[in-house]
Phi, psi and omega in degrees: 000140181234094182240140177206181179230154174272187186294345181254018177076011180275126179303134178283168182300140183274110184263050174296142180287164179301319181296317180295317179297319179300318178291324180300321180265009177055045176264110182258183183297327178296317178299314181297325178295317179293323178295319178295319177297324182296335180301317181293337180269323188271318188302322176297340182250009187296326179297318179294318180296313179296321178299316177296325178295319179290332174299322176290316184297328180298340179275356181258146180298336181294339182299309180294326182295319187253338189233027177292332177273117183297330179295319177295318180301313181296322179296315181293322179296322177294321177298321179294322178300316177295322180302311183287332173298315177295320182301317186278002179287339183071027181232099179265092181248185184295323179294323178300312180296319179300316180296324178292324178294323177297321178298316178298320178296318179296316179300321180293319183293324181272350176084025177287129183288148177291336178299312180291322180299310181294323177297319179297320177295324178295320178295317177299320178301316179295317181296318178293319180298317179296322179293319179299320182296337181274354183277156180278073181230154175297153185301320180291329177289321176301317181295315181294321180293316179297319179296318180296316179298317180298319179299315182289327175298319178296319178299312180301314181298321179296316179296314181298315181296318180298317180290321177301313181298318179299314182296318179294321177295323177297320178297313179297320179299317179296319178295320179297319179297318180296319179295320179296320179294323178290331184272005176236059182276098178282119187242138174274102184273344177205156180302118179086002181235122180253150178225137173225105174275126182253130180232141175098204183277134177243119175246182183299321180295316180292324177300319178294321178297320178299313180301314180299315181296317182295311183296323177296319181290323177297315179298324183286318187259349185058037181294151179251348180224140177224129179247122176252106182263120182245027180295340179268009179255124185278324186209147174223156177250184183301313183299316181292318179301317178295324177297317180298320178294321178298323179299315181295323179291321180294320179294323180296323178297335179266010177082021181239124180277135182249149174225131175261118182247165176079024177291119177282160176304322182295316180292320178300316179295320180299315181298319179293315182296327180281351178070030181278130181276108181278347175055236184261024181291130177281128179226147174220161181278335181228159177293325179299317178298318180297319180293320178299317180294323178296318177299316181299316181295331180263011179056042178249152180210135177261126180236150179282140178271124179282129179256135182278000000 
């Protein structure tokens, strides 16, 4: 089994081999033999079976959404014909699994819901089962053939669903990354003074993004002061608190003094209870205090202009 996660904790695509998947769904050589036998019975009738399936699909709202263009409809029907030809070979190899993953990826890209997909697979299962019952086979052979077809349908559906889920998670991951980048706007509010107001939930990943954004901006602007305002953060844990301290230490190494402002009483108590050593970290209760201290360190002063 090959399972991993991306940087946002999203499970990566599951690259189980064809053999492992076959074992997972308990598809043995007898099942594959029955599936191969079903090909000689089903393929001559596959057009009728697919036609009946589309009769069902026409009753669903997705039909108009995806198949209003007849050229697309004809193209997809031909693809389905090829799909069932591969299905009935009784050979579940790596290329077979790859093609099913491509189908899952395609469904995700066009936005076809998994509800309709699973319903469609269930309808195909019924259509195949009905076709098997009409064949001149012993009752136990009909049952074994239908069971074998159902197992492989479940395998196909599982592969497609897994790939669909992966693609959707990747989309969400990309959107989350974009939102995080938007939510860490390091701004130069005065020459040599940077400000980053943080709002919402801060986890270790976001803390790392904050550090990267801050250090890049310091390098770009040669800033001497950085204010990290966390008045919009309700709660932090040990890992996040340590990250914030690391940010101040990293900025100091670049010649930029940092101040963490907006510490709420709850967060201050949390830091004490967790026994986190804040060391020489500059902290203030408000952003205004942090800005005043930054001005003082840079020998700056704001004065009111008297108007005559």
